[in-house]
N, CA, C and O atoms as CSV, one atom per row, in Angstrom:
chain,resi,resn,atom,element,x,y,z
A,1,UNK,N,N,43.840,131.265,80.650
A,1,UNK,CA,C,44.055,130.223,81.635
A,1,UNK,C,C,45.305,130.540,82.443
A,1,UNK,O,O,46.178,131.284,81.997
A,2,UNK,N,N,45.376,129.981,83.604
A,2,UNK,CA,C,46.452,130.244,84.549
A,2,UNK,C,C,47.755,129.602,84.102
A,2,UNK,O,O,47.783,128.431,83.724
A,3,UNK,N,N,48.831,130.373,84.148
A,3,UNK,CA,C,50.165,129.849,83.848
A,3,UNK,C,C,50.918,129.725,85.171
A,3,UNK,O,O,51.275,130.738,85.773
A,4,UNK,N,N,51.167,128.481,85.635
A,4,UNK,CA,C,51.823,128.271,86.929
A,4,UNK,C,C,53.181,128.960,87.002
A,4,UNK,O,O,53.915,129.031,86.016
A,5,UNK,N,N,53.496,129.464,88.194
A,5,UNK,CA,C,54.725,130.219,88.390
A,5,UNK,C,C,55.951,129.319,88.537
A,5,UNK,O,O,57.049,129.698,88.129
A,6,UNK,N,N,55.773,128.143,89.111
A,6,UNK,CA,C,56.923,127.270,89.367
A,6,UNK,C,C,56.704,125.907,88.718
A,6,UNK,O,O,55.591,125.551,88.331
A,7,UNK,N,N,57.777,125.173,88.612
A,7,UNK,CA,C,57.688,123.816,88.064
A,7,UNK,C,C,56.835,122.930,88.975
A,7,UNK,O,O,56.081,122.088,88.489
A,8,UNK,N,N,56.950,123.112,90.275
A,8,UNK,CA,C,56.139,122.322,91.211
A,8,UNK,C,C,54.650,122.569,90.993
A,8,UNK,O,O,53.851,121.632,91.001
A,9,UNK,N,N,54.282,123.831,90.800
A,9,UNK,CA,C,52.882,124.145,90.517
A,9,UNK,C,C,52.432,123.511,89.207
A,9,UNK,O,O,51.339,122.950,89.125
A,10,UNK,N,N,53.277,123.601,88.185
A,10,UNK,CA,C,52.940,122.980,86.889
A,10,UNK,C,C,52.718,121.483,87.053
A,10,UNK,O,O,51.752,120.928,86.528
A,11,UNK,N,N,53.617,120.835,87.784
A,11,UNK,CA,C,53.503,119.390,87.986
A,11,UNK,C,C,52.242,119.040,88.773
A,11,UNK,O,O,51.527,118.100,88.429
A,12,UNK,N,N,51.980,119.799,89.825
A,12,UNK,CA,C,50.806,119.530,90.656
A,12,UNK,C,C,49.514,119.735,89.876
A,12,UNK,O,O,48.606,118.909,89.955
A,13,UNK,N,N,49.425,120.824,89.126
A,13,UNK,CA,C,48.231,121.068,88.321
A,13,UNK,C,C,48.062,120.009,87.234
A,13,UNK,O,O,46.936,119.621,86.921
A,14,UNK,N,N,49.159,119.540,86.659
A,14,UNK,CA,C,49.077,118.471,85.650
A,14,UNK,C,C,48.539,117.189,86.280
A,14,UNK,O,O,47.714,116.499,85.683
A,15,UNK,N,N,49.009,116.871,87.490
A,15,UNK,CA,C,48.501,115.670,88.181
A,15,UNK,C,C,47.015,115.813,88.498
A,15,UNK,O,O,46.241,114.872,88.322
A,16,UNK,N,N,46.627,116.990,88.964
A,16,UNK,CA,C,45.215,117.218,89.279
A,16,UNK,C,C,44.357,117.161,88.023
A,16,UNK,O,O,43.247,116.629,88.054
A,17,UNK,N,N,44.862,117.704,86.916
A,17,UNK,CA,C,44.120,117.659,85.647
A,17,UNK,C,C,43.923,116.206,85.192
A,17,UNK,O,O,42.832,115.833,84.760
A,18,UNK,N,N,44.984,115.385,85.288
A,18,UNK,CA,C,44.863,113.974,84.900
A,18,UNK,C,C,43.836,113.251,85.761
A,18,UNK,O,O,43.010,112.496,85.249
A,19,UNK,N,N,43.890,113.485,87.074
A,19,UNK,CA,C,42.961,112.826,87.980
A,19,UNK,C,C,41.528,113.278,87.735
A,19,UNK,O,O,40.617,112.452,87.688
A,20,UNK,N,N,41.321,114.579,87.580
A,20,UNK,CA,C,39.979,115.103,87.319
A,20,UNK,C,C,39.432,114.561,85.996
A,20,UNK,O,O,38.256,114.207,85.909
A,21,UNK,N,N,40.274,114.497,84.979
A,21,UNK,CA,C,39.844,113.964,83.682
A,21,UNK,C,C,39.528,112.482,83.785
A,21,UNK,O,O,38.536,112.021,83.220
A,22,UNK,N,N,40.356,111.730,84.498
A,22,UNK,CA,C,40.107,110.302,84.690
A,22,UNK,C,C,38.755,110.065,85.343
A,22,UNK,O,O,38.019,109.162,84.948
A,23,UNK,N,N,38.431,110.872,86.337
A,23,UNK,CA,C,37.185,110.670,87.070
A,23,UNK,C,C,35.969,111.303,86.413
A,23,UNK,O,O,34.840,110.921,86.722
A,24,UNK,N,N,36.172,112.269,85.508
A,24,UNK,CA,C,35.023,112.972,84.936
A,24,UNK,C,C,34.860,112.857,83.424
A,24,UNK,O,O,33.748,113.027,82.924
A,25,UNK,N,N,35.924,112.574,82.680
A,25,UNK,CA,C,35.788,112.663,81.220
A,25,UNK,C,C,36.742,111.744,80.465
A,25,UNK,O,O,37.164,112.087,79.361
A,26,UNK,N,N,37.091,110.607,81.015
A,26,UNK,CA,C,38.095,109.750,80.378
A,26,UNK,C,C,37.510,108.713,79.409
A,26,UNK,O,O,38.257,108.066,78.675
A,27,UNK,N,N,36.190,108.553,79.403
A,27,UNK,CA,C,35.568,107.531,78.566
A,27,UNK,C,C,34.637,108.211,77.561
A,27,UNK,O,O,33.532,108.622,77.918
A,28,UNK,N,N,35.079,108.329,76.307
A,28,UNK,CA,C,34.224,108.989,75.309
A,28,UNK,C,C,33.068,108.079,74.871
A,28,UNK,O,O,33.202,106.857,74.815
A,29,UNK,N,N,31.949,108.704,74.567
A,29,UNK,CA,C,30.808,107.983,74.017
A,29,UNK,C,C,30.904,108.123,72.504
A,29,UNK,O,O,30.795,109.232,71.982
A,30,UNK,N,N,31.110,107.004,71.781
A,30,UNK,CA,C,31.300,107.077,70.320
A,30,UNK,C,C,30.136,107.777,69.610
A,30,UNK,O,O,28.967,107.574,69.941
A,31,UNK,N,N,30.489,108.596,68.638
A,31,UNK,CA,C,29.486,109.280,67.832
A,31,UNK,C,C,28.921,110.534,68.478
A,31,UNK,O,O,28.053,111.194,67.906
A,32,UNK,N,N,29.406,110.863,69.663
A,32,UNK,CA,C,28.943,112.074,70.343
A,32,UNK,C,C,30.165,112.859,70.804
A,32,UNK,O,O,31.289,112.362,70.725
A,33,UNK,N,N,29.958,114.040,71.269
A,33,UNK,CA,C,31.039,114.820,71.851
A,33,UNK,C,C,31.074,114.662,73.367
A,33,UNK,O,O,31.757,115.415,74.061
A,34,UNK,N,N,30.341,113.685,73.871
A,34,UNK,CA,C,30.186,113.506,75.309
A,34,UNK,C,C,31.146,112.446,75.831
A,34,UNK,O,O,31.441,111.458,75.157
A,35,UNK,N,N,31.622,112.677,77.043
A,35,UNK,CA,C,32.434,111.671,77.720
A,35,UNK,C,C,32.081,111.672,79.205
A,35,UNK,O,O,31.562,112.654,79.736
A,36,UNK,N,N,32.365,110.578,79.846
A,36,UNK,CA,C,32.161,110.470,81.288
A,36,UNK,C,C,33.396,109.799,81.856
A,36,UNK,O,O,34.296,109.413,81.109
A,37,UNK,N,N,33.446,109.658,83.154
A,37,UNK,CA,C,34.644,109.104,83.760
A,37,UNK,C,C,34.345,108.049,84.800
A,37,UNK,O,O,33.223,107.556,84.919
A,38,UNK,N,N,35.376,107.719,85.547
A,38,UNK,CA,C,35.261,106.675,86.559
A,38,UNK,C,C,34.281,107.038,87.663
A,38,UNK,O,O,33.713,106.148,88.295
A,39,UNK,N,N,34.073,108.315,87.906
A,39,UNK,CA,C,33.144,108.738,88.952
A,39,UNK,C,C,31.766,108.129,88.723
A,39,UNK,O,O,31.158,107.601,89.654
A,40,UNK,N,N,31.274,108.198,87.499
A,40,UNK,CA,C,29.952,107.640,87.193
A,40,UNK,C,C,29.948,106.119,87.326
A,40,UNK,O,O,28.956,105.539,87.768
A,41,UNK,N,N,31.046,105.471,86.948
A,41,UNK,CA,C,31.110,104.003,87.046
A,41,UNK,C,C,31.258,103.531,88.485
A,41,UNK,O,O,30.578,102.597,88.910
A,42,UNK,N,N,32.147,104.180,89.235
A,42,UNK,CA,C,32.356,103.790,90.633
A,42,UNK,C,C,31.086,104.029,91.444
A,42,UNK,O,O,30.781,103.280,92.372
A,43,UNK,N,N,30.351,105.074,91.085
A,43,UNK,CA,C,29.106,105.381,91.776
A,43,UNK,C,C,28.066,104.286,91.641
A,43,UNK,O,O,27.127,104.233,92.434
A,44,UNK,N,N,28.210,103.409,90.654
A,44,UNK,CA,C,27.273,102.297,90.487
A,44,UNK,C,C,27.444,101.234,91.566
A,44,UNK,O,O,26.533,100.445,91.816
A,45,UNK,N,N,28.610,101.215,92.202
A,45,UNK,CA,C,28.855,100.233,93.257
A,45,UNK,C,C,28.028,100.592,94.486
A,45,UNK,O,O,28.154,101.690,95.029
A,46,UNK,N,N,27.179,99.658,94.922
A,46,UNK,CA,C,26.341,99.977,96.086
A,46,UNK,C,C,27.184,100.131,97.356
A,46,UNK,O,O,28.173,99.429,97.567
A,47,UNK,N,N,26.757,101.060,98.175
A,47,UNK,CA,C,27.426,101.230,99.459
A,47,UNK,C,C,28.553,102.232,99.417
A,47,UNK,O,O,28.367,103.382,99.816
A,48,UNK,N,N,29.714,101.832,98.946
A,48,UNK,CA,C,30.889,102.680,99.072
A,48,UNK,C,C,31.348,103.385,97.823
A,48,UNK,O,O,32.310,104.151,97.887
A,49,UNK,N,N,30.717,103.169,96.697
A,49,UNK,CA,C,31.177,103.776,95.454
A,49,UNK,C,C,31.238,105.287,95.509
A,49,UNK,O,O,32.231,105.889,95.100
A,50,UNK,N,N,30.181,105.902,96.013
A,50,UNK,CA,C,30.153,107.363,96.093
A,50,UNK,C,C,31.150,107.883,97.124
A,50,UNK,O,O,31.695,108.975,96.968
A,51,UNK,N,N,31.386,107.103,98.174
A,51,UNK,CA,C,32.383,107.518,99.176
A,51,UNK,C,C,33.785,107.526,98.584
A,51,UNK,O,O,34.569,108.437,98.851
A,52,UNK,N,N,34.104,106.512,97.781
A,52,UNK,CA,C,35.423,106.445,97.146
A,52,UNK,C,C,35.617,107.628,96.209
A,52,UNK,O,O,36.654,108.290,96.246
A,53,UNK,N,N,34.628,107.893,95.374
A,53,UNK,CA,C,34.709,109.022,94.445
A,53,UNK,C,C,34.821,110.345,95.188
A,53,UNK,O,O,35.574,111.229,94.782
A,54,UNK,N,N,34.072,110.478,96.272
A,54,UNK,CA,C,34.118,111.718,97.050
A,54,UNK,C,C,35.476,111.910,97.721
A,54,UNK,O,O,35.944,113.040,97.863
A,55,UNK,N,N,36.107,110.818,98.132
A,55,UNK,CA,C,37.439,110.921,98.740
A,55,UNK,C,C,38.448,111.465,97.728
A,55,UNK,O,O,39.290,112.294,98.071
A,56,UNK,N,N,38.360,111.001,96.493
A,56,UNK,CA,C,39.250,111.501,95.442
A,56,UNK,C,C,38.965,112.983,95.191
A,56,UNK,O,O,39.887,113.787,95.052
A,57,UNK,N,N,37.692,113.329,95.135
A,57,UNK,CA,C,37.309,114.725,94.914
A,57,UNK,C,C,37.798,115.621,96.051
A,57,UNK,O,O,38.258,116.738,95.813
A,58,UNK,N,N,37.697,115.133,97.271
A,58,UNK,CA,C,38.169,115.902,98.417
A,58,UNK,C,C,39.682,116.106,98.348
A,58,UNK,O,O,40.184,117.170,98.710
A,59,UNK,N,N,40.396,115.102,97.888
A,59,UNK,CA,C,41.851,115.229,97.746
A,59,UNK,C,C,42.193,116.352,96.756
A,59,UNK,O,O,43.120,117.126,96.992
A,60,UNK,N,N,41.451,116.438,95.658
A,60,UNK,CA,C,41.678,117.508,94.679
A,60,UNK,C,C,41.451,118.867,95.345
A,60,UNK,O,O,42.213,119.806,95.112
A,61,UNK,N,N,40.421,118.974,96.160
A,61,UNK,CA,C,40.134,120.230,96.852
A,61,UNK,C,C,41.263,120.583,97.817
A,61,UNK,O,O,41.695,121.735,97.867
A,62,UNK,N,N,41.737,119.616,98.571
A,62,UNK,CA,C,42.833,119.847,99.516
A,62,UNK,C,C,44.087,120.306,98.777
A,62,UNK,O,O,44.755,121.246,99.207
A,63,UNK,N,N,44.401,119.653,97.682
A,63,UNK,CA,C,45.584,120.046,96.906
A,63,UNK,C,C,45.413,121.456,96.342
A,63,UNK,O,O,46.372,122.225,96.296
A,64,UNK,N,N,44.209,121.793,95.918
A,64,UNK,CA,C,43.948,123.141,95.425
A,64,UNK,C,C,44.167,124.182,96.504
A,64,UNK,O,O,44.725,125.246,96.236
A,65,UNK,N,N,43.739,123.892,97.706
A,65,UNK,CA,C,43.962,124.815,98.835
A,65,UNK,C,C,45.454,124.980,99.098
A,65,UNK,O,O,45.926,126.091,99.343
A,66,UNK,N,N,46.195,123.878,99.048
A,66,UNK,CA,C,47.634,123.947,99.279
A,66,UNK,C,C,48.353,124.735,98.180
A,66,UNK,O,O,49.405,125.329,98.416
A,67,UNK,N,N,47.773,124.732,96.981
A,67,UNK,CA,C,48.351,125.532,95.892
A,67,UNK,C,C,48.060,127.022,96.071
A,67,UNK,O,O,48.712,127.868,95.458
A,68,UNK,N,N,47.084,127.331,96.908
A,68,UNK,CA,C,46.806,128.736,97.170
A,68,UNK,C,C,45.388,129.187,96.885
A,68,UNK,O,O,45.117,130.388,96.901
A,69,UNK,N,N,44.469,128.261,96.622
A,69,UNK,CA,C,43.080,128.652,96.396
A,69,UNK,C,C,42.521,129.286,97.678
A,69,UNK,O,O,42.788,128.824,98.787
A,70,UNK,N,N,41.746,130.344,97.493
A,70,UNK,CA,C,41.159,131.058,98.632
A,70,UNK,C,C,40.096,130.209,99.324
A,70,UNK,O,O,39.566,129.261,98.745
A,71,UNK,N,N,39.798,130.565,100.560
A,71,UNK,CA,C,38.750,129.847,101.311
A,71,UNK,C,C,37.410,129.911,100.593
A,71,UNK,O,O,36.666,128.931,100.564
A,72,UNK,N,N,37.114,131.048,100.026
A,72,UNK,CA,C,35.854,131.212,99.287
A,72,UNK,C,C,35.768,130.194,98.142
A,72,UNK,O,O,34.722,129.588,97.912
A,73,UNK,N,N,36.868,130.024,97.443
A,73,UNK,CA,C,36.908,129.061,96.343
A,73,UNK,C,C,36.780,127.638,96.870
A,73,UNK,O,O,36.094,126.810,96.271
A,74,UNK,N,N,37.433,127.358,97.979
A,74,UNK,CA,C,37.337,126.030,98.587
A,74,UNK,C,C,35.890,125.736,98.981
A,74,UNK,O,O,35.417,124.613,98.808
A,75,UNK,N,N,35.194,126.726,99.504
A,75,UNK,CA,C,33.781,126.527,99.849
A,75,UNK,C,C,32.944,126.217,98.610
A,75,UNK,O,O,32.056,125.366,98.661
A,76,UNK,N,N,33.217,126.890,97.516
A,76,UNK,CA,C,32.497,126.597,96.260
A,76,UNK,C,C,32.804,125.176,95.788
A,76,UNK,O,O,31.915,124.470,95.314
A,77,UNK,N,N,34.071,124.759,95.921
A,77,UNK,CA,C,34.439,123.404,95.518
A,77,UNK,C,C,33.768,122.374,96.415
A,77,UNK,O,O,33.319,121.334,95.935
A,78,UNK,N,N,33.696,122.654,97.712
A,78,UNK,CA,C,33.012,121.742,98.631
A,78,UNK,C,C,31.528,121.645,98.302
A,78,UNK,O,O,30.928,120.579,98.440
A,79,UNK,N,N,30.933,122.755,97.867
A,79,UNK,CA,C,29.526,122.733,97.443
A,79,UNK,C,C,29.356,121.816,96.221
A,79,UNK,O,O,28.416,121.024,96.161
A,80,UNK,N,N,30.267,121.930,95.257
A,80,UNK,CA,C,30.213,121.043,94.086
A,80,UNK,C,C,30.317,119.582,94.510
A,80,UNK,O,O,29.599,118.726,93.993
A,81,UNK,N,N,31.208,119.305,95.445
A,81,UNK,CA,C,31.390,117.939,95.943
A,81,UNK,C,C,30.149,117.463,96.686
A,81,UNK,O,O,29.721,116.323,96.509
A,82,UNK,N,N,29.569,118.324,97.512
A,82,UNK,CA,C,28.364,117.945,98.250
A,82,UNK,C,C,27.220,117.591,97.301
A,82,UNK,O,O,26.537,116.584,97.488
A,83,UNK,N,N,27.017,118.426,96.283
A,83,UNK,CA,C,25.979,118.112,95.288
A,83,UNK,C,C,26.262,116.781,94.604
A,83,UNK,O,O,25.365,115.956,94.427
A,84,UNK,N,N,27.513,116.586,94.224
A,84,UNK,CA,C,27.914,115.346,93.561
A,84,UNK,C,C,27.647,114.149,94.460
A,84,UNK,O,O,27.165,113.117,93.993
A,85,UNK,N,N,27.952,114.277,95.738
A,85,UNK,CA,C,27.775,113.165,96.669
A,85,UNK,C,C,26.299,112.887,96.954
A,85,UNK,O,O,25.856,111.741,96.881
A,86,UNK,N,N,25.545,113.926,97.275
A,86,UNK,CA,C,24.147,113.737,97.663
A,86,UNK,C,C,23.304,113.257,96.483
A,86,UNK,O,O,22.581,112.267,96.593
A,87,UNK,N,N,23.396,113.955,95.364
A,87,UNK,CA,C,22.586,113.557,94.208
A,87,UNK,C,C,23.137,112.266,93.610
A,87,UNK,O,O,22.368,111.432,93.132
A,88,UNK,N,N,24.450,112.092,93.630
A,88,UNK,CA,C,25.062,110.874,93.105
A,88,UNK,C,C,24.670,109.624,93.866
A,88,UNK,O,O,24.774,108.519,93.334
A,89,UNK,N,N,24.219,109.780,95.111
A,89,UNK,CA,C,23.823,108.627,95.920
A,89,UNK,C,C,22.456,108.064,95.505
A,89,UNK,O,O,22.085,106.966,95.919
A,90,UNK,N,N,21.720,108.807,94.699
A,90,UNK,CA,C,20.430,108.316,94.218
A,90,UNK,C,C,20.699,107.249,93.161
A,90,UNK,O,O,21.383,107.526,92.175
A,91,UNK,N,N,20.175,106.029,93.345
A,91,UNK,CA,C,20.460,104.958,92.381
A,91,UNK,C,C,20.083,105.350,90.945
A,91,UNK,O,O,19.016,105.917,90.706
A,92,UNK,N,N,20.951,105.046,90.019
A,92,UNK,CA,C,20.860,105.284,88.586
A,92,UNK,C,C,20.740,106.761,88.192
A,92,UNK,O,O,21.574,107.256,87.434
A,93,UNK,N,N,19.740,107.460,88.681
A,93,UNK,CA,C,19.602,108.884,88.340
A,93,UNK,C,C,20.824,109.660,88.826
A,93,UNK,O,O,21.298,110.567,88.142
A,94,UNK,N,N,21.326,109.309,89.991
A,94,UNK,CA,C,22.509,109.961,90.525
A,94,UNK,C,C,23.746,109.690,89.699
A,94,UNK,O,O,24.614,110.552,89.561
A,95,UNK,N,N,23.824,108.487,89.148
A,95,UNK,CA,C,24.963,108.145,88.307
A,95,UNK,C,C,24.930,108.921,86.993
A,95,UNK,O,O,25.975,109.309,86.470
A,96,UNK,N,N,23.745,109.144,86.468
A,96,UNK,CA,C,23.614,109.998,85.281
A,96,UNK,C,C,24.017,111.436,85.620
A,96,UNK,O,O,24.690,112.103,84.834
A,97,UNK,N,N,23.599,111.901,86.790
A,97,UNK,CA,C,23.993,113.235,87.231
A,97,UNK,C,C,25.519,113.337,87.305
A,97,UNK,O,O,26.102,114.315,86.838
A,98,UNK,N,N,26.163,112.321,87.895
A,98,UNK,CA,C,27.625,112.297,87.992
A,98,UNK,C,C,28.277,112.437,86.618
A,98,UNK,O,O,29.274,113.142,86.463
A,99,UNK,N,N,27.707,111.762,85.631
A,99,UNK,CA,C,28.278,111.787,84.288
A,99,UNK,C,C,28.210,113.182,83.668
A,99,UNK,O,O,29.067,113.551,82.865
A,100,UNK,N,N,27.189,113.957,84.044
A,100,UNK,CA,C,27.014,115.289,83.455
A,100,UNK,C,C,27.580,116.420,84.323
A,100,UNK,O,O,28.033,117.429,83.784
A,101,UNK,N,N,27.563,116.275,85.624
A,101,UNK,CA,C,27.973,117.345,86.539
A,101,UNK,C,C,29.478,117.605,86.493
A,101,UNK,O,O,29.902,118.760,86.454
A,102,UNK,N,N,30.284,116.549,86.497
A,102,UNK,CA,C,31.753,116.645,86.381
A,102,UNK,C,C,32.346,117.589,87.430
A,102,UNK,O,O,33.022,118.563,87.101
A,103,UNK,N,N,32.074,117.276,88.700
A,103,UNK,CA,C,32.497,118.133,89.813
A,103,UNK,C,C,34.005,118.327,89.858
A,103,UNK,O,O,34.469,119.417,90.193
A,104,UNK,N,N,34.777,117.307,89.533
A,104,UNK,CA,C,36.237,117.430,89.615
A,104,UNK,C,C,36.786,118.412,88.585
A,104,UNK,O,O,37.668,119.210,88.900
A,105,UNK,N,N,36.278,118.359,87.374
A,105,UNK,CA,C,36.721,119.313,86.357
A,105,UNK,C,C,36.252,120.726,86.692
A,105,UNK,O,O,36.977,121.692,86.456
A,106,UNK,N,N,35.044,120.851,87.240
A,106,UNK,CA,C,34.566,122.158,87.692
A,106,UNK,C,C,35.503,122.720,88.759
A,106,UNK,O,O,35.877,123.893,88.728
A,107,UNK,N,N,35.871,121.853,89.702
A,107,UNK,CA,C,36.723,122.300,90.794
A,107,UNK,C,C,38.122,122.651,90.310
A,107,UNK,O,O,38.728,123.602,90.805
A,108,UNK,N,N,38.634,121.904,89.361
A,108,UNK,CA,C,39.945,122.237,88.810
A,108,UNK,C,C,39.912,123.604,88.127
A,108,UNK,O,O,40.855,124.385,88.253
A,109,UNK,N,N,38.844,123.891,87.415
A,109,UNK,CA,C,38.678,125.201,86.788
A,109,UNK,C,C,38.638,126.303,87.848
A,109,UNK,O,O,39.230,127.367,87.663
A,110,UNK,N,N,37.946,126.050,88.947
A,110,UNK,CA,C,37.908,127.031,90.035
A,110,UNK,C,C,39.300,127.267,90.618
A,110,UNK,O,O,39.670,128.407,90.900
A,111,UNK,N,N,40.069,126.200,90.800
A,111,UNK,CA,C,41.441,126.332,91.310
A,111,UNK,C,C,42.270,127.187,90.363
A,111,UNK,O,O,42.923,128.140,90.787
A,112,UNK,N,N,42.241,126.843,89.081
A,112,UNK,CA,C,43.047,127.576,88.096
A,112,UNK,C,C,42.622,129.041,88.017
A,112,UNK,O,O,43.473,129.926,87.928
A,113,UNK,N,N,41.339,129.300,88.047
A,113,UNK,CA,C,40.833,130.675,87.983
A,113,UNK,C,C,41.290,131.466,89.214
A,113,UNK,O,O,41.695,132.624,89.104
A,114,UNK,N,N,41.220,130.836,90.366
A,114,UNK,CA,C,41.631,131.502,91.598
A,114,UNK,C,C,43.132,131.792,91.591
A,114,UNK,O,O,43.552,132.879,91.988
A,115,UNK,N,N,43.930,130.849,91.152
A,115,UNK,CA,C,45.371,131.057,91.088
A,115,UNK,C,C,45.718,132.128,90.058
A,115,UNK,O,O,46.655,132.900,90.258
A,116,UNK,N,N,44.976,132.180,88.970
A,116,UNK,CA,C,45.195,133.213,87.948
A,116,UNK,C,C,44.922,134.598,88.545
A,116,UNK,O,O,45.683,135.537,88.316
A,117,UNK,N,N,43.841,134.717,89.306
A,117,UNK,CA,C,43.523,135.999,89.957
A,117,UNK,C,C,44.655,136.424,90.884
A,117,UNK,O,O,45.023,137.598,90.937
A,118,UNK,N,N,45.199,135.461,91.609
A,118,UNK,CA,C,46.285,135.765,92.540
A,118,UNK,C,C,47.487,136.316,91.796
A,118,UNK,O,O,48.086,137.302,92.226
A,119,UNK,N,N,47.848,135.687,90.677
A,119,UNK,CA,C,49.009,136.111,89.910
A,119,UNK,C,C,48.783,137.469,89.265
A,119,UNK,O,O,49.691,138.299,89.265
A,120,UNK,N,N,47.600,137.721,88.715
A,120,UNK,CA,C,47.355,139.003,88.046
A,120,UNK,C,C,47.301,140.147,89.053
A,120,UNK,O,O,47.621,141.283,88.701
A,121,UNK,N,N,46.908,139.878,90.288
A,121,UNK,CA,C,46.905,140.923,91.316
A,121,UNK,C,C,48.316,141.267,91.762
A,121,UNK,O,O,48.575,142.387,92.203
A,122,UNK,N,N,49.230,140.308,91.649
A,122,UNK,CA,C,50.607,140.541,92.064
A,122,UNK,C,C,51.376,141.386,91.050
A,122,UNK,O,O,52.407,141.970,91.386
A,123,UNK,N,N,50.888,141.453,89.824
A,123,UNK,CA,C,51.589,142.193,88.773
A,123,UNK,C,C,51.353,143.675,88.867
A,123,UNK,O,O,51.875,144.436,88.052
């Protein structure tokens, strides 16, 4: 896993990890190893629920770009967000998809992997 070079990077990645976990995996299902987050719950709200969740997801992508994620990685993250938004908009089935897809955690992994590549190339 990527080891941030500066304290600012460490702090930013920690904030992004907390937010991604809150939205994708903060609520454990007892007796299973499965968890879901606020993304699946907010998506149940008709009309704007998926927009609110997508705004948070977009913020994670923007912060990842500012940390140094490549454009290619940003495009992959936007694809994850698009799938989450489009399929998540389907009533009930989309909310189940949100619970399993975990776009924010996927995107955080992409950010960390991209930053790790950057650091290992500099060595």
